[in-house]
PALUM-140022 format. One record per residue (C-alpha): residue number from 1; z, y, x. Coordinates in steps of 0.25 Angstrom, whole numbers, plus 5000, padded with zeros to 4 digits. Example, Ala and Ser with C-alpha at 12.3 -4.5 7.8 and 13.67 -1.06 7.14 Angstrom:
romi=1; Z=5031; Y=4982; X=5049
romi=2; Z=5029; Y=4996; X=5055
END
This chain:
romi=1; Z=5000; Y=5000; X=5000
romi=2; Z=4996; Y=5014; X=5005
romi=3; Z=5003; Y=5026; X=4998
romi=4; Z=4998; Y=5040; X=4997
romi=5; Z=5004; Y=5053; X=5001
romi=6; Z=5002; Y=5058; X=4986
romi=7; Z=5011; Y=5047; X=4981
romi=8; Z=5024; Y=5052; X=4975
romi=9; Z=5036; Y=5052; X=4983
romi=10; Z=5042; Y=5040; X=4976
romi=11; Z=5029; Y=5032; X=4979
romi=12; Z=5030; Y=5036; X=4993
romi=13; Z=5044; Y=5032; X=4995
romi=14; Z=5041; Y=5019; X=4988
romi=15; Z=5030; Y=5016; X=4998
romi=16; Z=5038; Y=5020; X=5010
romi=17; Z=5050; Y=5011; X=5006
romi=18; Z=5040; Y=4999; X=5003
romi=19; Z=5034; Y=5001; X=5017
romi=20; Z=5048; Y=4999; X=5024
romi=21; Z=5048; Y=4987; X=5034
romi=22; Z=5056; Y=4975; X=5028
romi=23; Z=5064; Y=4975; X=5041
romi=24; Z=5067; Y=4990; X=5040
romi=25; Z=5066; Y=5000; X=5052
romi=26; Z=5080; Y=5002; X=5056
romi=27; Z=5092; Y=4993; X=5056
romi=28; Z=5102; Y=4996; X=5045
romi=29; Z=5097; Y=5010; X=5044
romi=30; Z=5091; Y=5018; X=5032
romi=31; Z=5085; Y=5031; X=5029
romi=32; Z=5079; Y=5039; X=5018
romi=33; Z=5064; Y=5037; X=5015
romi=34; Z=5056; Y=5050; X=5012
romi=35; Z=5043; Y=5050; X=5004
romi=36; Z=5037; Y=5060; X=5013
romi=37; Z=5036; Y=5063; X=5028
romi=38; Z=5041; Y=5076; X=5035
romi=39; Z=5031; Y=5087; X=5035
romi=40; Z=5031; Y=5095; X=5048
romi=41; Z=5023; Y=5107; X=5051
romi=42; Z=5010; Y=5107; X=5059
romi=43; Z=5017; Y=5116; X=5070
romi=44; Z=5028; Y=5105; X=5072
romi=45; Z=5018; Y=5094; X=5071
romi=46; Z=5010; Y=5100; X=5082
romi=47; Z=5023; Y=5102; X=5090
romi=48; Z=5027; Y=5088; X=5088
romi=49; Z=5013; Y=5083; X=5093
romi=50; Z=5014; Y=5091; X=5105
romi=51; Z=5029; Y=5088; X=5108
romi=52; Z=5026; Y=5074; X=5113
romi=53; Z=5019; Y=5078; X=5125
romi=54; Z=5029; Y=5089; X=5128
romi=55; Z=5040; Y=5079; X=5127
romi=56; Z=5033; Y=5069; X=5136
romi=57; Z=5031; Y=5080; X=5147
romi=58; Z=5046; Y=5083; X=5145
romi=59; Z=5050; Y=5069; X=5147
romi=60; Z=5041; Y=5068; X=5159
romi=61; Z=5049; Y=5080; X=5165
romi=62; Z=5062; Y=5074; X=5162
romi=63; Z=5059; Y=5062; X=5169
romi=64; Z=5054; Y=5070; X=5181
romi=65; Z=5065; Y=5079; X=5182
romi=66; Z=5076; Y=5068; X=5181
romi=67; Z=5069; Y=5060; X=5192
romi=68; Z=5067; Y=5073; X=5201
romi=69; Z=5082; Y=5076; X=5199
romi=70; Z=5085; Y=5062; X=5205
romi=71; Z=5076; Y=5065; X=5217
romi=72; Z=5081; Y=5079; X=5220
romi=73; Z=5069; Y=5087; X=5214
romi=74; Z=5076; Y=5092; X=5202
romi=75; Z=5091; Y=5095; X=5200
romi=76; Z=5100; Y=5083; X=5202
romi=77; Z=5109; Y=5087; X=5190
romi=78; Z=5098; Y=5083; X=5181
romi=79; Z=5098; Y=5068; X=5185
romi=80; Z=5113; Y=5069; X=5185
romi=81; Z=5114; Y=5073; X=5171
romi=82; Z=5104; Y=5063; X=5166
romi=83; Z=5110; Y=5051; X=5174
romi=84; Z=5124; Y=5055; X=5169
romi=85; Z=5131; Y=5043; X=5162
romi=86; Z=5120; Y=5033; X=5166
romi=87; Z=5122; Y=5020; X=5174
romi=88; Z=5115; Y=5020; X=5187
romi=89; Z=5106; Y=5009; X=5183
romi=90; Z=5100; Y=5017; X=5172
romi=91; Z=5099; Y=5029; X=5181
romi=92; Z=5091; Y=5020; X=5191
romi=93; Z=5082; Y=5015; X=5181
romi=94; Z=5078; Y=5029; X=5176
romi=95; Z=5075; Y=5033; X=5191
romi=96; Z=5067; Y=5021; X=5195
romi=97; Z=5054; Y=5026; X=5202
romi=98; Z=5046; Y=5015; X=5195
romi=99; Z=5048; Y=5022; X=5181
romi=100; Z=5049; Y=5036; X=5186
romi=101; Z=5038; Y=5041; X=5177
romi=102; Z=5041; Y=5032; X=5165
romi=103; Z=5044; Y=5040; X=5152
romi=104; Z=5047; Y=5037; X=5138
romi=105; Z=5035; Y=5033; X=5130
romi=106; Z=5040; Y=5037; X=5117
romi=107; Z=5046; Y=5051; X=5115
romi=108; Z=5054; Y=5054; X=5102
romi=109; Z=5061; Y=5068; X=5101
romi=110; Z=5070; Y=5071; X=5090
romi=111; Z=5066; Y=5084; X=5084
romi=112; Z=5074; Y=5092; X=5074
romi=113; Z=5065; Y=5099; X=5064
romi=114; Z=5069; Y=5114; X=5064
romi=115; Z=5064; Y=5127; X=5057
romi=116; Z=5057; Y=5131; X=5070
romi=117; Z=5051; Y=5117; X=5073
romi=118; Z=5059; Y=5106; X=5080
romi=119; Z=5069; Y=5104; X=5091
romi=120; Z=5070; Y=5092; X=5100
romi=121; Z=5084; Y=5086; X=5100
romi=122; Z=5082; Y=5074; X=5108
romi=123; Z=5070; Y=5065; X=5114
romi=124; Z=5071; Y=5050; X=5113
romi=125; Z=5063; Y=5041; X=5121
romi=126; Z=5069; Y=5028; X=5115
romi=127; Z=5067; Y=5032; X=5100
romi=128; Z=5070; Y=5024; X=5088
romi=129; Z=5062; Y=5027; X=5075
romi=130; Z=5048; Y=5022; X=5081
romi=131; Z=5046; Y=5011; X=5071
romi=132; Z=5052; Y=5020; X=5059
romi=133; Z=5042; Y=5031; X=5063
romi=134; Z=5031; Y=5021; X=5064
romi=135; Z=5034; Y=5016; X=5050
romi=136; Z=5036; Y=5030; X=5044
romi=137; Z=5023; Y=5034; X=5049
romi=138; Z=5015; Y=5022; X=5044
romi=139; Z=5022; Y=5022; X=5031
romi=140; Z=5020; Y=5037; X=5028
romi=141; Z=5006; Y=5036; X=5033
romi=142; Z=5003; Y=5026; X=5022
romi=143; Z=5008; Y=5036; X=5012
romi=144; Z=4997; Y=5045; X=5016
romi=145; Z=5005; Y=5054; X=5025
romi=146; Z=4999; Y=5059; X=5038
romi=147; Z=5011; Y=5057; X=5047
romi=148; Z=5012; Y=5062; X=5061
romi=149; Z=5009; Y=5051; X=5070
romi=150; Z=5001; Y=5043; X=5060
romi=151; Z=5004; Y=5030; X=5054
romi=152; Z=5003; Y=5022; X=5067
romi=153; Z=5007; Y=5033; X=5077
romi=154; Z=5020; Y=5026; X=5081
romi=155; Z=5014; Y=5013; X=5083
romi=156; Z=5002; Y=5018; X=5090
romi=157; Z=5011; Y=5027; X=5099
romi=158; Z=5020; Y=5015; X=5103
romi=159; Z=5008; Y=5006; X=5106
romi=160; Z=5002; Y=5018; X=5115
romi=161; Z=5014; Y=5017; X=5124
romi=162; Z=5016; Y=5002; X=5125
romi=163; Z=5001; Y=4997; X=5122
romi=164; Z=5003; Y=4983; X=5127
romi=165; Z=5014; Y=4980; X=5118
romi=166; Z=5029; Y=4981; X=5121
romi=167; Z=5043; Y=4975; X=5119
romi=168; Z=5052; Y=4984; X=5111
romi=169; Z=5065; Y=4981; X=5117
romi=170; Z=5076; Y=4986; X=5107
romi=171; Z=5091; Y=4985; X=5110
romi=172; Z=5103; Y=4981; X=5101
romi=173; Z=5107; Y=4995; X=5102
romi=174; Z=5094; Y=5000; X=5096
romi=175; Z=5093; Y=4989; X=5086
romi=176; Z=5092; Y=4999; X=5074
romi=177; Z=5078; Y=5002; X=5078
romi=178; Z=5073; Y=4987; X=5079
romi=179; Z=5068; Y=4986; X=5065
romi=180; Z=5059; Y=4998; X=5067
romi=181; Z=5053; Y=4993; X=5080
romi=182; Z=5051; Y=4979; X=5074
romi=183; Z=5042; Y=4986; X=5063
romi=184; Z=5036; Y=4995; X=5073
romi=185; Z=5031; Y=4983; X=5082
romi=186; Z=5025; Y=4976; X=5070
romi=187; Z=5016; Y=4988; X=5069
romi=188; Z=5013; Y=4988; X=5084
romi=189; Z=5009; Y=4973; X=5084
romi=190; Z=5001; Y=4974; X=5071
romi=191; Z=4987; Y=4970; X=5074
romi=192; Z=4989; Y=4969; X=5090
romi=193; Z=4989; Y=4955; X=5095
romi=194; Z=4989; Y=4960; X=5110
romi=195; Z=5000; Y=4969; X=5112
romi=196; Z=5013; Y=4967; X=5104
romi=197; Z=5026; Y=4974; X=5103
romi=198; Z=5040; Y=4967; X=5101
romi=199; Z=5054; Y=4971; X=5098
romi=200; Z=5064; Y=4964; X=5106
romi=201; Z=5079; Y=4965; X=5109
romi=202; Z=5083; Y=4972; X=5121
romi=203; Z=5095; Y=4964; X=5124
romi=204; Z=5088; Y=4951; X=5125
romi=205; Z=5074; Y=4956; X=5130
romi=206; Z=5067; Y=4947; X=5140
romi=207; Z=5058; Y=4956; X=5149
romi=208; Z=5043; Y=4954; X=5149
romi=209; Z=5031; Y=4961; X=5155
romi=210; Z=5030; Y=4969; X=5142
romi=211; Z=5032; Y=4984; X=5140
romi=212; Z=5045; Y=4988; X=5133
romi=213; Z=5049; Y=4998; X=5123
romi=214; Z=5063; Y=5001; X=5126
romi=215; Z=5072; Y=5002; X=5113
romi=216; Z=5085; Y=5002; X=5120
romi=217; Z=5094; Y=5013; X=5126
romi=218; Z=5097; Y=5014; X=5141
romi=219; Z=5112; Y=5016; X=5139
romi=220; Z=5111; Y=5002; X=5132
romi=221; Z=5105; Y=4994; X=5144
romi=222; Z=5118; Y=4987; X=5148
romi=223; Z=5116; Y=4980; X=5134
romi=224; Z=5101; Y=4976; X=5137
romi=225; Z=5101; Y=4965; X=5148
romi=226; Z=5086; Y=4966; X=5150
romi=227; Z=5086; Y=4981; X=5152
romi=228; Z=5086; Y=4979; X=5167
romi=229; Z=5074; Y=4970; X=5167
romi=230; Z=5066; Y=4979; X=5158
romi=231; Z=5068; Y=4991; X=5168
romi=232; Z=5064; Y=4982; X=5180
romi=233; Z=5051; Y=4978; X=5173
romi=234; Z=5048; Y=4993; X=5170
romi=235; Z=5052; Y=4997; X=5184
romi=236; Z=5043; Y=4986; X=5190
romi=237; Z=5031; Y=4992; X=5180
romi=238; Z=5031; Y=4978; X=5173
romi=239; Z=5033; Y=4985; X=5160
romi=240; Z=5035; Y=4998; X=5154
romi=241; Z=5048; Y=5002; X=5147
romi=242; Z=5047; Y=5013; X=5137
romi=243; Z=5056; Y=5021; X=5137
romi=244; Z=5059; Y=5019; X=5152
romi=245; Z=5073; Y=5017; X=5157
romi=246; Z=5076; Y=5032; X=5159
romi=247; Z=5089; Y=5036; X=5153
romi=248; Z=5088; Y=5050; X=5159
romi=249; Z=5076; Y=5053; X=5150
romi=250; Z=5084; Y=5049; X=5138
romi=251; Z=5095; Y=5060; X=5140
romi=252; Z=5096; Y=5071; X=5129
romi=253; Z=5100; Y=5081; X=5140
romi=254; Z=5086; Y=5083; X=5144
romi=255; Z=5085; Y=5094; X=5134
romi=256; Z=5096; Y=5101; X=5142
romi=257; Z=5089; Y=5099; X=5155
romi=258; Z=5076; Y=5104; X=5149
romi=259; Z=5083; Y=5117; X=5145
romi=260; Z=5090; Y=5118; X=5159
romi=261; Z=5086; Y=5131; X=5166
romi=262; Z=5089; Y=5125; X=5180
romi=263; Z=5079; Y=5114; X=5177
romi=264; Z=5068; Y=5123; X=5172
romi=265; Z=5059; Y=5122; X=5185
romi=266; Z=5061; Y=5107; X=5184
romi=267; Z=5055; Y=5106; X=5170
romi=268; Z=5044; Y=5116; X=5174
romi=269; Z=5039; Y=5105; X=5184
romi=270; Z=5036; Y=5096; X=5173
romi=271; Z=5033; Y=5104; X=5161
romi=272; Z=5026; Y=5117; X=5158
romi=273; Z=5034; Y=5129; X=5154
romi=274; Z=5028; Y=5129; X=5140
romi=275; Z=5032; Y=5115; X=5138
romi=276; Z=5046; Y=5117; X=5143
romi=277; Z=5047; Y=5129; X=5134
romi=278; Z=5042; Y=5122; X=5122
romi=279; Z=5051; Y=5110; X=5124
romi=280; Z=5063; Y=5119; X=5126
romi=281; Z=5060; Y=5125; X=5112
romi=282; Z=5061; Y=5111; X=5106
romi=283; Z=5073; Y=5106; X=5114
romi=284; Z=5086; Y=5113; X=5110
romi=285; Z=5094; Y=5119; X=5121
romi=286; Z=5103; Y=5108; X=5127
romi=287; Z=5115; Y=5107; X=5137
romi=288; Z=5120; Y=5095; X=5145
romi=289; Z=5136; Y=5095; X=5143
romi=290; Z=5140; Y=5095; X=5157
romi=291; Z=5154; Y=5100; X=5159
romi=292; Z=5152; Y=5104; X=5174
romi=293; Z=5158; Y=5117; X=5177
romi=294; Z=5150; Y=5129; X=5175
romi=295; Z=5152; Y=5142; X=5184
romi=296; Z=5162; Y=5152; X=5178
romi=297; Z=5151; Y=5162; X=5177
romi=298; Z=5140; Y=5153; X=5170
romi=299; Z=5138; Y=5148; X=5156
romi=300; Z=5132; Y=5135; X=5150
romi=301; Z=5118; Y=5139; X=5146
romi=302; Z=5117; Y=5145; X=5132
romi=303; Z=5131; Y=5142; X=5128
romi=304; Z=5139; Y=5153; X=5134
romi=305; Z=5150; Y=5144; X=5139
romi=306; Z=5155; Y=5140; X=5153
romi=307; Z=5161; Y=5127; X=5149
romi=308; Z=5157; Y=5116; X=5140
romi=309; Z=5171; Y=5115; X=5134
romi=310; Z=5168; Y=5129; X=5128
romi=311; Z=5157; Y=5122; X=5119
romi=312; Z=5168; Y=5116; X=5111
romi=313; Z=5173; Y=5131; X=5106
romi=314; Z=5159; Y=5134; X=5101
romi=315; Z=5159; Y=5139; X=5086
romi=316; Z=5151; Y=5131; X=5076
romi=317; Z=5139; Y=5140; X=5077
romi=318; Z=5139; Y=5139; X=5092
romi=319; Z=5140; Y=5124; X=5090
romi=320; Z=5125; Y=5122; X=5086
romi=321; Z=5124; Y=5112; X=5097
romi=322; Z=5122; Y=5097; X=5098
romi=323; Z=5130; Y=5088; X=5107
romi=324; Z=5125; Y=5074; X=5111
romi=325; Z=5125; Y=5063; X=5121
romi=326; Z=5113; Y=5065; X=5131
romi=327; Z=5110; Y=5050; X=5132
romi=328; Z=5113; Y=5036; X=5138
romi=329; Z=5123; Y=5033; X=5127
romi=330; Z=5123; Y=5025; X=5114
romi=331; Z=5127; Y=5039; X=5108
romi=332; Z=5115; Y=5047; X=5113
romi=333; Z=5106; Y=5042; X=5102
romi=334; Z=5105; Y=5043; X=5087
romi=335; Z=5113; Y=5056; X=5086
romi=336; Z=5126; Y=5048; X=5089
romi=337; Z=5132; Y=5058; X=5099
romi=338; Z=5126; Y=5071; X=5092
romi=339; Z=5137; Y=5082; X=5089
romi=340; Z=5132; Y=5094; X=5082
romi=341; Z=5141; Y=5106; X=5086
romi=342; Z=5140; Y=5114; X=5073
romi=343; Z=5142; Y=5102; X=5064
romi=344; Z=5155; Y=5098; X=5071
romi=345; Z=5169; Y=5104; X=5069
romi=346; Z=5174; Y=5112; X=5081
romi=347; Z=5184; Y=5101; X=5085
romi=348; Z=5172; Y=5090; X=5085
romi=349; Z=5163; Y=5099; X=5093
romi=350; Z=5174; Y=5101; X=5103
romi=351; Z=5176; Y=5086; X=5104
romi=352; Z=5161; Y=5084; X=5105
romi=353; Z=5160; Y=5094; X=5117
romi=354; Z=5172; Y=5088; X=5124
romi=355; Z=5165; Y=5074; X=5123
romi=356; Z=5152; Y=5079; X=5129
romi=357; Z=5159; Y=5086; X=5140
romi=358; Z=5168; Y=5074; X=5143
romi=359; Z=5156; Y=5064; X=5143
romi=360; Z=5149; Y=5071; X=5154
romi=361; Z=5143; Y=5065; X=5163
romi=362; Z=5145; Y=5051; X=5158
romi=363; Z=5138; Y=5054; X=5145
romi=364; Z=5132; Y=5068; X=5145
romi=365; Z=5130; Y=5076; X=5132
romi=366; Z=5120; Y=5086; X=5129
romi=367; Z=5121; Y=5098; X=5120
romi=368; Z=5109; Y=5104; X=5112
romi=369; Z=5107; Y=5116; X=5103
romi=370; Z=5107; Y=5112; X=5089
romi=371; Z=5094; Y=5114; X=5081
romi=372; Z=5094; Y=5115; X=5066
romi=373; Z=5085; Y=5107; X=5059
romi=374; Z=5077; Y=5113; X=5048
romi=375; Z=5080; Y=5109; X=5033
romi=376; Z=5069; Y=5104; X=5024
romi=377; Z=5067; Y=5096; X=5012
romi=378; Z=5062; Y=5081; X=5012
romi=379; Z=5062; Y=5070; X=5002
romi=380; Z=5068; Y=5056; X=5002
romi=381; Z=5070; Y=5044; X=4994
romi=382; Z=5084; Y=5043; X=4989
romi=383; Z=5086; Y=5028; X=4988
romi=384; Z=5099; Y=5028; X=4980
romi=385; Z=5093; Y=5037; X=4969
romi=386; Z=5078; Y=5032; X=4971
romi=387; Z=5072; Y=5045; X=4971
romi=388; Z=5066; Y=5056; X=4980
romi=389; Z=5075; Y=5067; X=4985
romi=390; Z=5073; Y=5079; X=4993
romi=391; Z=5083; Y=5084; X=5002
romi=392; Z=5085; Y=5095; X=5014
romi=393; Z=5083; Y=5088; X=5027
romi=394; Z=5083; Y=5091; X=5042
romi=395; Z=5073; Y=5083; X=5051
romi=396; Z=5072; Y=5076; X=5065
romi=397; Z=5058; Y=5073; X=5069
romi=398; Z=5056; Y=5062; X=5079
romi=399; Z=5041; Y=5062; X=5085
romi=400; Z=5038; Y=5049; X=5093
romi=401; Z=5029; Y=5052; X=5105
romi=402; Z=5022; Y=5041; X=5112
romi=403; Z=5018; Y=5044; X=5127
romi=404; Z=5007; Y=5037; X=5135
romi=405; Z=5007; Y=5038; X=5150
romi=406; Z=4996; Y=5038; X=5161
romi=407; Z=4998; Y=5038; X=5176
romi=408; Z=5013; Y=5040; X=5174
romi=409; Z=5011; Y=5053; X=5165
romi=410; Z=5011; Y=5055; X=5150
romi=411; Z=4996; Y=5054; X=5145
romi=412; Z=4998; Y=5055; X=5130
romi=413; Z=5009; Y=5057; X=5120
romi=414; Z=5007; Y=5053; X=5105
romi=415; Z=5015; Y=5056; X=5093
romi=416; Z=5018; Y=5043; X=5085
romi=417; Z=5026; Y=5049; X=5073
romi=418; Z=5037; Y=5058; X=5069
romi=419; Z=5050; Y=5052; X=5063
romi=420; Z=5057; Y=5063; X=5054
romi=421; Z=5072; Y=5061; X=5051
romi=422; Z=5077; Y=5069; X=5040
romi=423; Z=5092; Y=5071; X=5036
romi=424; Z=5099; Y=5079; X=5026
romi=425; Z=5100; Y=5093; X=5030
romi=426; Z=5115; Y=5092; X=5031
romi=427; Z=5114; Y=5083; X=5042
romi=428; Z=5115; Y=5089; X=5056
romi=429; Z=5110; Y=5077; X=5064
romi=430; Z=5097; Y=5072; X=5061
romi=431; Z=5095; Y=5057; X=5063
romi=432; Z=5092; Y=5044; X=5056
romi=433; Z=5102; Y=5041; X=5045
romi=434; Z=5102; Y=5035; X=5031
romi=435; Z=5101; Y=5049; X=5025
romi=436; Z=5089; Y=5052; X=5034
romi=437; Z=5074; Y=5053; X=5030
romi=438; Z=5064; Y=5047; X=5039
romi=439; Z=5050; Y=5051; X=5038
romi=440; Z=5037; Y=5053; X=5047
romi=441; Z=5031; Y=5067; X=5048
romi=442; Z=5018; Y=5074; X=5043
romi=443; Z=5012; Y=5087; X=5047
romi=444; Z=5012; Y=5098; X=5036
END
C-alpha cells in the first residue's frame, strides 16, 4: 500500500502505524507518531546541506590539532585536556600512527532549532537513530512527502562508507539500539547477494577480515574482550573500523577549544577564517571547567569572575548556562549529565558547579551558553484518546552525514536524512522520551 500526501491526518497515522516493524525499532521505548514531517525553511535547509562539509573539515582540524599537540607543534595543554581521565591504552590507540588520518565516517550533530536558525549543542560520531531515521524517511516518502535525504538516503549513505558489507558490532551497553539496526540491515541486504551486513554482539564478537561499524563506546572497552583484537586489525590495515578508536574526537570540550583565542592560529592552519566564523556562529560559546588558579588581575572569558566557585553565586538570569560531562563516561550521552542552570534551584546549581570542579581532571565537565529553542505547533496521534492533537513543541534536529575519503582526505559528504525530535514546550532538555514526537524533515 502506498498512501498519498493529500490523505487525512487519521489515514496517514494509520499508514505509519501499520508500517512499523514487527520487532520494533528500540528496546522498550516508545514515542508519539505524527501524521506530518517537520517543515524547515529553505534557508535552514541549505545551511544543513552545507553543514556536513563544514563539520568534516572541523573534525579533520580537531584530529590534526590534537596530534600536533602531542608532537609539540600545538600547545601541550590541548592534548592534556583531551586525555584527562582516560587510561593509557585508550590514549595510545588514539595516537597510533597507522590510523592518524582516520576520521568518523558518520557525523551527526545535535541542533537546537532557534528563532535565528539553529545551534549545535553536540557532535556525535557513534550515533543512534540511524535505523529509525531510515524507517521514517522511507515511510513518509511512501506517504508522498519529499523528505530531506530521500526514501533511501540513510541506506545509500551507509553503503557508501562501507560498500563491501560490514559487521555492525553492538554492545550490551547500547542494546536499546539493536532492533533499529536489525531492521536497517534488512534494508541494506535486500537484493544484494554479494555484500552483506550483519548485526553481532560486541562481547562475543569473533574477529574476521570484514570492516566493522562500531556501535560500542570506548569507555566500555573493558567489558568488550574482542576490542583489542579489533583495534589491532584496524592498526594493521586489515579492516576499517568506523568510528576509529579515537576517544579524543568524542569530547564535547572541542566546542570550548574552538572558541579559545589562544588557539586561533592553530585553527587557521586547517580551516579558512570564513569557515571558522560560520561554525562559531553555530557553536554556542563554551568553557572547560578547569579550577586551575587564574592570576588575580585576570577574568574567566565572558564570565566576569576570577574563580569557578564564584559561578555558584550567579543569579537565575546569569545561569542561562548548561553543564555536562565532556566525554568518556557512561553519563556523557543521552543527556544523563546535563544540568541547565536557570532550571535549577540556587542550591542545586551550587552542587552541580561543585561537582564539576571536583571532577577535574579525572572527569572534565564543559559549560555552554544555553540556546533557547523556538516554539511552534505540531500534531501527533494521541494513542489514549485515539485522535490527532496539536501542541506547542521545541525541536532538536539530527542530520546524518556520510563521508567518503580518497588519499586520506575527505572527498565527499552526503546528507542521508534528518531526524526531528519534538518535545512539549515546557521541557528544557530535548531528547527521546515517551512524550517526544519523532519525524523526518521536509523543506517548505
